N, C-alpha and C positions, 0 to 999 in steps of 0.2 A: 504493500500500500504506500509506503514512504511517509515521511513526516510532513504534515501540513496543518494549517488551521483554517477555519471558516468563520466569517463574520456574517451575521444575518439579523433581520428583525422579525418580529412576530406580533400577533394581536394588533393588527392594523398599525404597525409602527410604534406601538407603545411598550415594546420590550426589545432590548438589545441583547444579542446572544453571540457567544464565542465558544468554539470547541476546537481542541487540538489533539493530534497524535504526535508524541514527542519521543517515541521509543528509541529510534536510531540516534537522536541527538543526545538523550540522557546516557545511552550506552557509550557514546563518544566521550562524554565527560567522565564517566566511570573508568573507562580504559585509560584516559590521559592522566587521571589523578590516582589510579589504583584504589578506588573507593571500595570500602566494605559495604555490605548490604544496607545497614541502617543509614549510613552516610549517603549512599546512592539515593535512597528514598527521600531523604530530607532535601538534598540538592535538586533532585529531579522534580519534586513537587514545586520548589521555589522557581526553578527554571520554567516549568510549564505555566505557572501563574504569570511570570514576567513576560513570556513571549505572547500571551494573550493580552496582557496590559499594553505591550508594544503595539499590538494590532489596533488599539484605541487611539494611537498617535498617527502622524502623517509625515510624509516627506523625510527629512533628515533628523526628525526628532528621535530622541532615545531616552532610556531611563536606566537607573541602577536601583536594584532592590538589595537591602542589607537586612539580614536576620541576625539579631544579637540577643539570644535568649538565655545566655548564661550556662548552657549545657556543655557537655564534653566535646561536641563537634566544633565549638567556638563560633566564629562568625561565618555566615554564608553570604557570599557576594555574587550577584548575577547582573549582567548587563543584557539589555534587549533593545530592539529598535522596531520601527514600523515595517521593516523589510523581512521580518521573520528570522532575523539573525540573533543568536543568543550564545552567551558564554558564561561560565560560572565556576566557582570553586568553594570548598570549605577550608577553614583553618586546619582541621584535623580530618583527613579522609579515612583514616583507619579506625572508624567507630562502628562497632556492631554490638548491639545490646540484646539481651533475652527478649523474646516476644512479649507484648503487652497482654493484658487480661483478655483481649479479644483474639489472641493468637496472631496478631499482626506485628509488623515491624514497628518497634517503639520509637517512632519519630519524635514524639514529644519528649521522651527521655533523653534523646540525643540533642535536641534543640534547646530544651529548657523552657521555663515559663517566667523567668525573672529578667525581662528585658523588653525590647521593642522591635518592631518592623519599621524600617525607614525606606521611603521611596523618594528618589531624587530624579526629577524630570528635566531634561535639557530640551526646552522648547524653542531654542534659538533666540531667547531674550537675554537681556543683560545679566540677570540672575536666574539660576534654576529654581524650579518649584520644589519645595521640600515638604513632605508630609510624614507623619509617624503616628503609630498607635502602640499601646502596650500589647504584648503577646498574651492572649487569653487562654490558649489551649496547647500551643506548641505543635499541634497536628497540621498547622499551616492553612488548610482550607478554611477552617473557622476563623483563623487570624486574618486572612485576606478578606473574608466576608466582613469582618469587623472594620478593617481598614477602609473599605469602600463606604460603609455606613457612616463612619465617624469623620474620616478625612476628606472624602469626596461627596458626602451626603447623598449617596446612591444606594437604594435598597438592592442587594445583590444576593445571589446564591452561587457559591463556589465549590466545585468538586475537583480534587486532585488525586492522582494515584500513580504508584510505581510498583510493578510486579517484578520481583527479582528471582532468577533461576537458581538452582542448586549450585551452579558453577560461578555464581555472583554476577553473571551477565543480566542485562535488562530484557525481560520478556515482553513487557508492555508498559507504556507510560503515556499519560495524557490527562485531560481535564476539560472542564467547561465552566463558563461564567454566564449567568443570566442576570441582567440588570433591568429593573422595572422603571419605566419612565412615567411622568405624570399622565393621568388619564386612563390607565389600565383599569378595567372593571373589577369589582369584587368577585364576580363569578370567575373571571379568568385567573385571578390570584388564587382563588380556592382550588381551581383545577390544577394549576401549576404546583401548588403545595402538595396536592395529592400525588401527582406524578413524582415529585422530588422524594416523597416519603416511600414510594414503592419501587423506584428505579434501582437496578443493581449497581454495584461499584463500577466506576468508569473503566477500570482495568478489566473487569469481567466482560463488559460490553465490547471492548477492544479485542479481547481474547476470542470472542465469538465472531470476530470479523466485522463488527460494526464500524462504519466510517464516522468521522466527525459530524457529517451531515445527518447520518442516521441517528446518532445520539441526540442531536437537537430535535429532529423530527419526533423521536420517542418522547421528548419532554413537552413539546408544545402541542402535539396532537392536532386537534381541530383549530388551534390558533394559527397554524400555517406559517411556514417560513417564507420570507421574501427578501429581496436585495442580498442574495447570497453571494459572497466574494471569497475566493480561495487564495491563500498565500503559502508558498512552500516554507517549511521551517528547517533550519540547519544550524549546527554549531559553527560559529565563525569568530575567530580571534583576530585582532587588528594589530598584534605585535609584529615587529620586524627588526632587523638588525639596525636599521637607521634610527628607529625609535629608541632602541636600547642605547645607541651611541649618544643620543640626546640626553638620556637619563644619566649616563656616565658624565657627560659634560656638566650637567646640573649639580653634580657632587662638588664641583669646585676644584681649584688647583691643588689645595693641600691634600684633599682626600685622594685625588688621582695620583699625586706624587707618592703617597703612602702605598697605594696599590702597586705602582711600578716598582718601588723599592722592595716591597715585601713578597711579591708573588711572581712566578714565571708566566702566569696567565690568569685571567679572571673569567669566571663563568657566571652569567646572569640568567636566572630562570624566570619565565613569565608566570605569574600567579594563575592566570586564567587558563592557559593551555599547557603549561608545564614544558614548553619548548625551551631548550637551553641554547644560549648564545655564548660562544667562547671568544675571548680576545687575548691574543698573545702580547708579550711585553712590548715588542715593536709597535703593535697596533695601539696599545695604550699610550705609548710614547707619542705616536702621531696625533692622537686625540688631545693629549696634553699640549703638544706644540701648537695646535690650532687655537688653543685657548690663549696663547701668548702672541698671536699675530693680530 
């Protein structure tokens, strides 16, 4: 099927809907960071939410989601944009906890509940938009639902899921967001709530071969989907050797001189993709010399 998301409206334009399959993208993150299952689930849920939030943006707009719950996984950072591109990492990828009371991966135990979710949106303005809410469950779907209600004043339902195989690879990952706009009828709200209460987990629907469109159709029923748009989703990092050189330059002369005098080579690793960039002593000297011209 491949990874992609759909944007649509329903109930005569009075509800905005998003659904995504992110299986291959989350697997790419897992592989790059050698994540253990609970960490994979936490980062995958965050990335799925972020890529759907990116679909709410346009053009060159982008956002960063930071999850800081005080749990053993540390901070989770995810970048996403309006093009379906997403990247992310946890501070500690080697987190795997015993299953929770429901027999599921204990994402809340990894994330923690003593902290906040932060959303920073670059809308091309002088200053970025910043929003934050306390983490209320650590399971993340409920936390993003709370974020939309409190920070963006939008009644929403969020579902996120990551299913991990016995070999630690990602079998299925995805999610959906439904946002109610002014004017939706009480009858439509009641029907949607009924569907949300009865619908299987999103990973179970994906495992059965349901598409993102099919998941939304299952939810809205007679509400009918309209204005359906599709965007491919993929892991994309924007690091490069040139960007790393700029980072080294930003260290300043003294720090660069210390590197040159103390090491035969320097290795810089990108947090987001784990790509390693190596600089020999002559290359570091060349960067230092450019600072002095």
